[in-house]
N, C-alpha and C positions, 0 to 999 in steps of 0.2 A: 557491338556489346551485347551480351546476352543478358536477358531479362530474368531477374530472380522470380523464383515460382516457389509457393508452398503447398499448393494442392495439385492433384493430378490434372492433366489437361482436359479441358472441357467441363470442369467442375465451376459450377457458379453458385456463390454465397447469396449476393445479393444483386440481383442483375440490374437495378437501378442505381447502385452506389458505383460510381467509377472513380477511382483515384489515379488514372492515367497509367503510368508505368510503375507504380507502387502497389506491390500485391496486398491483397485484403489482409492477409495475416501478419504484414508488417504494421498495419494500422492498429489491431487490436490490443496489442500491449500498452501503446499510449492512451488509448481509449480507457481501458480499465483503469489506468494510473489517473487519468483526469477524473473519473468518478470516485476513486477511492481517496484520493489526497483531500478533496474538500471535505468528505465524510470524516476523515481524521481529524481535521482542523476544526471542524465543528461539533466535535465529540458524538458523531453520529448522522444519521440521516432521518430527521423526523418524520418525513411523509412515508417512509418505509418502515417505521418503527425500529430502527436499527441502532445501537449504541456503537462506540468506538471499537469494542472489541469484535462485535460481530462484522463490522465494515471491514476490519483487518482480516479476520478468518476468511470471509467472502471473498475478498481481494485477493488473497493468497491462493484460494483454490481457483479463482477465475485464471490467474497468470499461470498457474500448473496447466489448467485446461488448454488456455489459449496457446501456450508455447508447445503443448503436447509433450510434456516431460513425464517420465516414469517416476515411481516414488523414490528409487535410488537417486535419479538426477536431481529431484526436488530436494531430497534430504543433503545431497552434497552442495547444493546452493545456499545452505544455511551457514552462516559464520558464527560458530558456537562462542568464540571470544567476544564478539560484538553482543551476542544476545546475552552472556553472562554479565557483561558491563552495563547494559541497560536494566537488567534484574537488580544489580547492586545498586544503581542510581535510585531505583524505585523503592527499595528497602530503606536507604538513606533517605530519601525524600520522606516516606512515610513517617519515618522515626522522627524526623525533624517538625512535622507537622503535630504528631502527637506531644512534641515537647514544647509547643507553642512557639517555636522559633521563627515560623513565618508572620505570626501575630505581632511578636515583639520586635522585628526587623521593620515591618511595614512603615510605621511612624519615622523610623530613622531614615529610611531611603525618602520618604516623602519631604523630610525637612532638608535633605542634602539636594534633592531635584529641584 
């Protein structure tokens, strides 16, 4: 079986890091994801003074760089209907917050639970 390779023969990124038959470039996207996901969950990375938007933007840049995508490939990877749906949810949620919907519903949910 032929081993997958991502770098030219003889290229060493980190000599002391050995993943056996897994190429180093196959380990980088999960590593980026493992750093970005907690940053999104925690609303930022406090020690680095990054908020959620900064973590998302830097994570996207890191994934583009790690995968070696061109600008065209990165743009093709964006699913515009999903982005539009998420934006619409943000607008509806913001309107519901301004209308005090969440404050009015919290006691009802607490009574039911």
